[in-house]
VEXMARKOL-586456 format. One line per field, with one value per residue (C-alpha): residue number from 1; x, y, z. Coordinates in steps of 0.001 Angstrom, whole numbers, always signed. Layout:
<sites>
resi	(NUM;...)
c1	(X;...)
c2	(Y;...)
c3	(Z;...)
</sites>
This chain:
<sites>
resi	(1;2;3;4;5;6;7;8;9;10;11;12;13;14;15;16;17;18;19;20;21;22;23;24;25;26;27;28;29;30;31;32;33;34;35;36;37;38;39;40;41;42;43;44;45;46;47;48;49;50;51;52;53;54;55;56;57;58;59;60;61;62;63;64;65;66;67;68;69;70;71;72;73;74;75;76;77;78;79;80;81;82;83;84;85;86;87;88;89;90;91;92;93;94;95;96;97;98;99;100;101;102;103;104;105;106;107;108;109;110;111;112;113;114;115;116;117;118;119;120;121;122;123;124;125;126;127;128;129;130;131;132;133;134;135;136;137;138;139;140;141;142;143;144;145;146;147;148;149;150;151;152;153;154;155;156;157;158;159;160;161;162;163;164;165;166;167;168;169;170;171;172;173;174;175;176;177;178;179;180;181;182;183;184;185;186;187;188;189;190;191;192;193;194;195;196;197;198;199;200;201;202;203;204;205;206;207;208;209;210;211;212;213;214;215;216;217;218;219;220;221;222;223;224;225;226;227;228;229;230;231;232;233;234;235;236;237;238;239;240;241;242;243;244;245;246;247;248;249;250;251;252;253;254;255;256;257;258;259;260;261;262;263;264;265;266;267;268;269;270;271;272;273;274;275;276;277;278;279;280;281;282;283;284;285;286;287;288;289;290;291;292;293;294;295;296;297;298;299;300;301;302;303;304;305;306;307;308;309;310;311;312;313;314;315;316;317;318;319;320;321;322;323;324;325;326;327;328;329;330;331;332;333;334;335;336;337;338;339;340;341;342;343;344;345;346;347;348;349;350;351;352;353;354;355;356;357;358;359;360;361;362;363;364;365;366;367;368;369;370;371;372;373;374;375;376;377;378;379;380;381;382;383;384;385;386;387;388;389;390;391;392;393;394;395;396;397;398;399;400;401;402;403;404;405;406;407;408;409;410)
c1	(-87121;-86404;-90048;-90140;-87267;-88695;-92122;-90686;-88502;-91570;-92983;-89753;-88629;-92125;-92278;-88844;-89652;-93072;-91595;-89035;-91795;-93897;-91148;-88944;-91352;-94611;-96498;-99439;-101283;-98620;-99615;-103287;-102424;-100425;-103194;-105775;-103573;-103540;-107324;-107677;-105052;-106431;-109832;-108249;-106377;-109555;-111430;-108696;-108670;-112440;-112464;-110299;-112917;-114898;-111914;-110120;-113231;-113635;-109947;-109284;-112496;-111293;-107832;-109361;-111149;-107841;-106127;-108716;-109154;-105419;-104757;-102507;-100491;-100074;-98748;-96401;-94961;-94450;-92358;-91056;-87476;-86951;-88743;-87025;-83722;-85106;-87236;-85317;-87345;-90622;-91334;-91591;-94994;-96264;-99411;-97521;-95493;-98637;-99931;-96619;-96666;-100230;-99365;-96329;-98407;-101194;-98662;-96910;-100212;-101156;-104069;-103468;-106885;-106213;-102514;-102959;-105300;-103232;-100097;-101743;-102786;-99166;-97966;-100510;-99288;-95657;-96501;-97748;-94168;-92668;-91237;-90944;-94254;-93043;-89862;-89876;-88451;-86057;-88873;-91209;-88496;-87636;-91325;-92021;-88874;-89555;-93172;-92049;-89655;-92678;-92104;-94617;-95308;-98438;-98431;-101835;-102895;-99861;-100451;-104076;-103007;-100638;-103391;-105710;-102991;-102827;-99707;-99632;-97926;-98952;-97226;-93763;-92984;-93916;-90489;-88561;-90866;-90460;-86667;-86428;-88734;-86747;-83606;-85307;-86536;-83128;-81443;-84027;-83291;-79524;-79660;-81817;-79759;-76582;-78161;-79469;-76435;-78464;-76470;-78003;-75488;-77222;-78214;-81881;-81973;-80089;-82368;-85561;-84105;-82989;-86476;-87988;-85493;-86482;-90154;-89672;-87549;-90337;-92849;-90574;-90325;-94079;-95237;-92713;-94732;-98151;-100013;-101234;-104837;-103708;-101538;-104424;-106804;-104231;-103377;-106983;-108018;-104863;-104700;-108372;-108793;-105905;-107296;-110832;-109452;-107527;-110655;-112613;-109869;-109867;-113605;-113541;-110765;-112347;-115669;-113940;-112359;-115757;-114861;-117766;-116912;-119388;-118484;-114781;-115344;-117187;-114396;-111762;-113972;-114215;-110414;-110506;-112726;-110511;-107333;-108888;-109847;-106485;-104420;-106319;-104019;-100839;-102071;-103425;-100134;-98072;-100408;-100531;-96728;-96447;-99173;-97541;-94217;-95836;-97867;-94766;-93256;-90151;-90485;-90235;-87099;-85456;-86116;-84831;-81652;-80949;-81565;-78977;-76494;-76881;-76466;-73291;-71853;-72350;-74840;-77986;-80953;-83781;-84965;-85106;-88769;-89609;-87891;-90963;-92580;-89530;-89630;-93389;-93815;-92405;-94678;-97910;-98993;-101874;-99636;-97005;-99684;-101047;-97592;-97064;-100378;-99688;-96320;-97837;-100536;-98005;-95288;-97066;-96908;-93999;-91771;-88663;-89260;-92893;-91766;-89196;-91941;-94076;-91214;-90453;-94131;-94235;-90966;-91224;-93580;-95228;-92626;-93814;-97428;-96443;-94339;-96915;-99839;-98128;-96199;-99102;-101513;-99562;-98349;-94661;-92846;-89169;-88703;-84901;-83343;-86632;-86809;-83207;-83340;-86704;-85568;-82311;-84271;-86539;-83491;-82192;-85541;-85391;-81801;-82599;-85711;-83685;-80828;-83175;-85267;-82137;-81448;-84976;-86044;-82943)
c2	(-39168;-35455;-34539;-36880;-35060;-31637;-32566;-33988;-30874;-28631;-30341;-30775;-27168;-25903;-27907;-26662;-23001;-23227;-24876;-22082;-19482;-21188;-21858;-18777;-16136;-17235;-17466;-19584;-19166;-20568;-24233;-23368;-21302;-24202;-26741;-24376;-23990;-27780;-27994;-24953;-26113;-29673;-28236;-25981;-28900;-30925;-27917;-27223;-30855;-31053;-27645;-29152;-31792;-29645;-28286;-31632;-33383;-30894;-30616;-34363;-34847;-32348;-33938;-37341;-35788;-34309;-37648;-39669;-36970;-36714;-33104;-34168;-36225;-33140;-31159;-34026;-33894;-30114;-30272;-33784;-32937;-30608;-32706;-35868;-34348;-33230;-36344;-39182;-41803;-40764;-42591;-40508;-38818;-40111;-38248;-37145;-34731;-32882;-32771;-31383;-28676;-27662;-27501;-25301;-23053;-22657;-21800;-19265;-17575;-17370;-19800;-21587;-23262;-24994;-25679;-27961;-30537;-30507;-31124;-33970;-35477;-35331;-36958;-39772;-40448;-40363;-42768;-45285;-45381;-45742;-49237;-48534;-46969;-45538;-43897;-40769;-41206;-38738;-37535;-36883;-34976;-32848;-32058;-31159;-29054;-27071;-26729;-25452;-22929;-20752;-19441;-16565;-14450;-12625;-11837;-10152;-10917;-9172;-6088;-6121;-6194;-3286;-1297;-1988;-813;+2520;+2119;+4837;+2370;-1161;-2766;-1504;-4978;-6789;-6742;-7585;-10566;-11814;-11628;-13149;-16053;-16787;-17120;-19425;-21695;-21725;-22670;-25421;-26838;-26730;-28327;-31266;-31689;-31954;-34558;-36576;-36026;-34382;-32468;-29005;-27939;-30077;-28080;-28982;-27826;-24618;-23944;-24263;-22276;-19572;-19411;-19093;-16355;-14454;-14885;-13530;-10701;-9869;-9793;-7491;-5132;-5241;-4727;-1959;+255;-410;+1408;-389;-634;-2077;-4688;-5780;-6126;-8005;-10343;-11243;-11656;-13383;-16149;-17008;-16844;-19276;-21633;-21722;-22036;-25128;-26669;-25945;-27355;-30586;-30988;-29946;-32342;-35211;-34537;-34429;-37816;-39245;-39715;-39928;-36626;-36824;-40389;-39499;-36536;-38672;-41262;-38647;-36828;-39963;-39960;-36331;-37126;-40024;-37926;-35069;-37397;-39187;-36060;-35135;-36915;-35608;-32036;-32056;-33447;-30715;-27846;-28945;-29073;-25602;-24214;-25285;-23898;-20533;-20479;-20948;-17698;-19470;-17715;-14293;-15331;-16522;-13206;-11198;-13274;-12870;-9129;-8784;-10902;-8740;-5577;-6940;-7554;-3871;-4554;-2600;-3962;-2127;-5362;-7356;-6550;-8539;-11710;-13091;-13420;-15363;-17717;-18186;-18741;-22303;-23181;-21335;-19292;-17620;-16912;-15262;-13265;-12055;-10949;-9104;-7269;-6438;-4970;-2791;-1612;-852;+860;+1779;-8;+2158;+1273;-616;-3635;-3811;-3887;-6587;-8609;-8371;-9521;-12433;-13407;-13495;-15354;-18164;-21070;-23010;-25767;-27945;-27730;-28710;-31660;-32867;-32689;-33967;-36810;-37635;-37920;-40873;-42382;-41457;-41817;-41514;-38142;-38432;-35111;-33311;-31271;-29955;-28990;-27256;-25349;-24251;-23002;-21175;-19605;-18544;-16874;-14972;-13816;-12791;-10929;-8940;-8089;-7137;-5010;-3044;-2524;-1347;+476;+1755)
c3	(-14645;-14970;-14425;-11431;-9695;-10522;-9173;-5942;-5544;-5677;-2587;-612;-1122;-348;+2887;+4017;+3278;+4920;+8015;+8381;+8019;+10675;+13262;+12895;+11614;+13211;+9932;+11074;+7769;+5451;+5543;+5136;+2073;+630;+1249;-244;-3321;-3733;-3828;-6083;-8583;-8649;-9540;-12163;-13728;-14090;-15497;-18059;-19185;-19474;-21151;-23884;-24673;-27106;-28997;-28976;-30279;-33112;-34030;-34152;-36102;-38700;-38731;-39454;-42445;-43602;-43158;-45108;-47742;-48379;-47305;-44417;-46878;-49083;-46114;-45274;-48786;-48600;-45415;-46031;-47104;-44116;-41499;-42748;-41619;-38243;-37679;-39399;-37465;-39156;-42445;-45592;-46058;-42702;-41445;-38306;-40458;-41514;-37931;-36694;-39361;-38462;-34760;-35415;-37676;-35109;-32389;-34609;-35426;-31748;-32129;-28812;-28660;-31967;-31355;-28336;-29926;-33106;-31048;-29146;-32458;-33629;-30394;-30802;-34336;-33213;-30389;-32954;-34292;-30813;-30137;-26385;-25354;-22008;-23346;-25511;-29008;-30631;-32886;-29942;-28094;-31125;-31617;-27991;-27487;-30670;-29542;-26143;-27717;-28552;-32075;-32191;-35266;-34081;-30315;-30533;-26942;-25443;-27554;-26414;-22748;-23377;-25024;-22107;-19713;-21555;-23715;-26417;-28788;-27722;-30704;-29719;-28327;-31539;-33191;-29989;-29371;-32930;-32718;-29213;-30009;-33161;-31019;-28501;-31302;-32967;-29678;-29134;-32574;-32056;-28586;-29663;-32831;-30726;-28433;-31364;-33624;-36394;-39010;-39314;-41971;-44549;-47651;-47230;-43606;-44363;-47324;-45267;-42360;-44791;-46282;-42797;-41974;-45105;-44267;-40751;-42126;-44568;-41727;-39746;-42707;-43403;-39812;-39168;-41511;-39945;-37213;-34076;-35280;-38622;-36897;-34686;-37633;-39723;-36844;-36095;-39721;-41005;-38416;-38373;-42155;-42569;-39925;-41335;-44877;-43767;-42260;-45437;-47669;-45631;-46125;-49786;-50805;-48865;-50570;-53970;-53259;-52257;-48570;-46114;-44414;-41545;-40522;-40690;-38415;-35840;-35915;-35146;-32633;-30479;-30189;-29044;-26084;-25003;-25143;-23129;-20290;-20345;-19642;-16428;-13911;-15573;-15716;-12151;-10845;-12491;-11578;-7926;-7731;-9246;-6971;-3701;-4913;-5586;-2375;-200;-1490;-2811;-6154;-4480;-2588;-5806;-7549;-4575;-4437;-8138;-7912;-5152;-7084;-10196;-8142;-6511;-9974;-10773;-13561;-14360;-12399;-14134;-15763;-12523;-11826;-14964;-13717;-11893;-15322;-16557;-13579;-13724;-17483;-17634;-14709;-15479;-18487;-16651;-13648;-15847;-17662;-14323;-13198;-16498;-16158;-12493;-13420;-16146;-13755;-11020;-13092;-16282;-19643;-20850;-17904;-19049;-16787;-17933;-21557;-20771;-19078;-22220;-24442;-22091;-22034;-25823;-26393;-23828;-23229;-20384;-20576;-17702;-18883;-22436;-21299;-18776;-21199;-24344;-22750;-20449;-23371;-24768;-21493;-21778;-18430;-19423;-21119;-21579;-22669;-23391;-20169;-20071;-23760;-23334;-20228;-21872;-24879;-22429;-20793;-24210;-24890;-21593;-22152;-25732;-24532;-21991;-24391;-27247;-24892;-23960;-27678;-28447;-25263;-23464)
</sites>
C-alpha cells in the first residue's frame, strides 16, 4: 500500500504544480515537458528491463549450477548462524541464504550488474517460502531493506567521476563513504529488527557484526596508506577476481560431483529470461511516476524550501547544494549521478558541496527502484513496513554523509 500512495502522490503533486505554473506563471510548455517525460521514461524502463535479460540469464544459470553442485549450500552454512537470527523464517541451510550472501557481496564490491540478478534470485527463493504470495514476508523485507541500505566497500565509480572532473585526490571521499554507508546499513538493520522483534543483542549477531566491523576497520587502515592509482587498481582487480573465482568454483564443484553443468546452466538461464520480462510493468510504472515528478520542477522547490529553512535556523548552508542528489537518489540512480557530476563541473570537485554530493551518492541507494523491481519480480503487492524502513535508512545515510563530510572536509 505504501508504494501505491507514493506513486499516486507523484502524479497528483505534479498535476497541481504544473497547473499553478500554467495558470499563474504562463508556462505553456510545462505539460508538454511532463508528457514527454512519460514517454521517455516508459521507453527507458522497458530498455532497462530488457537490458537485464542477458545478465539475468547468465547469473541465474550460474546460480543453478551452484545450487545443484552444492556451493550455494556451503555458503548457506557459512552464514547460517548469523542469517538464522536475522531471517528466522528461512529453514536452516536453505539455498536462499547463499543467494542473499552473494547479493550482499556483489553490492559491497560495487558489482551492480551482478548484484541485481543475484538479488532477484534470492527474492524468488524467498517467495517459494511465502504462504501469502501477495504480501511480503519478514525475511523478504529484511533482505530488501538491507539491500537498499547500500553497504559499499569499493566506490570505484565515484572516484572515477571525481578524477574525470579534475580532483587532485579523487579517493578523498573513500573513507567518508565507507563510514556513512556502514551507518545507513546499521540503521536499516536496527529498524527492521525493531519492527520484527528480532534480538540484535544475541551473542551470535554481535559476534558477526563485530567481525564485520573489524573487517571494515582493516579496510580503512589498509586503504588509508594507498595512493589513488593503487586504490583504483585494487578495486577493479579485487572485485572482479572474486566474482570470476566464485563462478569458477561453482562450475568446478559441480563437475567434481558429476553434475551435468551445461544442462543445469540452461535450466537456470530460462528462469532469468522469465524474471527479466516480468519486472517490466513494475519498473515502467515507477520510472514514469518519478519522471513526471522531476519534470514538474517540484524537486527544485523542495530543495529551495529546505535551504531557506536551514538558513532561518542559523545553520551552515554550504552543504545545501548537495541536497538534490539526496532527494534524487531514492528515485533515480542515473539522475542522482547526473546531478553529482553537474555539481562538480559547476563548482569544482574540491568544493565542499560537491564532496558531500559524492559521499551521499556512495552511501545511499535507489530505494524506489529496488522495491519496485524486487517486489515486482515475485508479484508482491503489500510491502508492509519495507518502504518506511528503507527510506529511514536512506535518511540516516544522508545525515551521516553530511556530518562525516564536515568532519573530513571542513
